[in-house]
C-alpha positions as CSV (number, residue, x, y, z in Angstrom):
1,X,70.0,-12.5,-44.3
2,X,72.7,-9.9,-43.9
3,X,72.7,-9.3,-47.6
4,X,69.0,-8.8,-47.5
5,X,69.1,-6.3,-44.7
6,X,71.7,-4.2,-46.6
7,X,69.2,-3.7,-49.4
8,X,67.6,-0.2,-49.7
9,X,64.1,0.8,-50.8
10,X,62.3,4.1,-51.1
11,X,59.2,5.2,-49.3
12,X,56.3,5.4,-51.8
13,X,55.2,8.7,-50.3
14,X,58.2,10.9,-49.6
15,X,60.7,8.9,-51.8
16,X,63.3,8.9,-49.1
17,X,65.6,5.9,-49.3
18,X,65.9,3.5,-46.3
19,X,67.9,0.4,-45.7
20,X,65.8,-2.6,-44.7
21,X,67.8,-2.9,-41.5
22,X,66.6,0.6,-40.3
23,X,63.1,-0.8,-39.6
24,X,61.7,2.6,-40.8
25,X,59.5,1.2,-43.6
26,X,56.2,0.4,-41.8
27,X,53.8,-1.1,-44.4
28,X,53.5,-2.6,-47.8
29,X,50.4,-1.2,-49.5
30,X,48.1,-3.9,-50.7
31,X,46.9,-2.0,-53.8
32,X,49.8,0.0,-55.2
33,X,52.4,-2.5,-54.0
34,X,54.9,0.0,-52.6
35,X,56.5,0.3,-49.2
36,X,55.8,3.3,-46.9
37,X,57.2,4.9,-43.8
38,X,54.8,7.9,-44.0
39,X,51.6,8.6,-45.8
40,X,50.0,5.6,-44.2
41,X,46.2,5.4,-43.9
42,X,46.3,2.3,-41.8
43,X,44.5,-1.1,-41.8
44,X,41.3,-1.6,-43.8
45,X,38.3,-2.6,-41.7
46,X,36.5,-4.0,-44.8
47,X,35.5,-7.7,-44.9
48,X,37.7,-8.5,-47.9
49,X,40.9,-7.3,-46.2
50,X,40.6,-9.6,-43.2
51,X,42.8,-12.7,-43.3
52,X,42.0,-15.4,-40.8
53,X,44.0,-18.5,-39.8
54,X,42.5,-21.9,-40.1
55,X,40.9,-21.8,-36.7
56,X,39.0,-18.6,-37.7
57,X,40.9,-16.3,-35.5
58,X,41.9,-12.8,-36.7
59,X,45.4,-13.0,-38.1
60,X,46.0,-9.9,-40.2
61,X,44.3,-7.0,-41.9
62,X,45.6,-5.5,-45.1
63,X,47.2,-2.1,-44.8
64,X,47.2,0.8,-47.3
65,X,48.7,4.2,-48.1
66,X,46.7,7.4,-48.2
67,X,46.3,7.2,-52.0
68,X,44.7,3.8,-52.1
69,X,41.8,4.4,-49.7
70,X,38.4,5.9,-50.0
71,X,37.9,6.7,-46.3
72,X,40.3,7.3,-43.4
73,X,38.6,7.0,-40.0
74,X,41.6,7.8,-37.8
75,X,45.4,7.2,-37.8
76,X,45.0,3.5,-37.7
77,X,41.9,2.4,-39.7
78,X,40.5,3.0,-43.1
79,X,38.4,1.6,-45.9
80,X,40.3,0.8,-49.1
81,X,39.0,1.6,-52.6
82,X,38.2,-2.1,-53.2
83,X,36.1,-2.6,-50.0
84,X,34.3,0.8,-50.6
85,X,33.0,-0.5,-53.9
86,X,31.5,-3.6,-52.1
87,X,29.5,-1.4,-49.7
């Protein structure tokens, strides 16, 4: 685990490099497959981006960067390009 936390990655938006132990990378974008600490659109409120556990309770919503969404509603929610095509 210590070796893993020493790894560094760059933010897909600003390209700044962060160590994984810094906890500054906030999301992994579900479409472009990059990590972000800024330029975050939020979680998609579309039906295909909802992951439920076996009991049917809400477990997780996919998150996206600004470039991979069609609509940003506020700083926390959006509609990704894939879900926008469904509507």
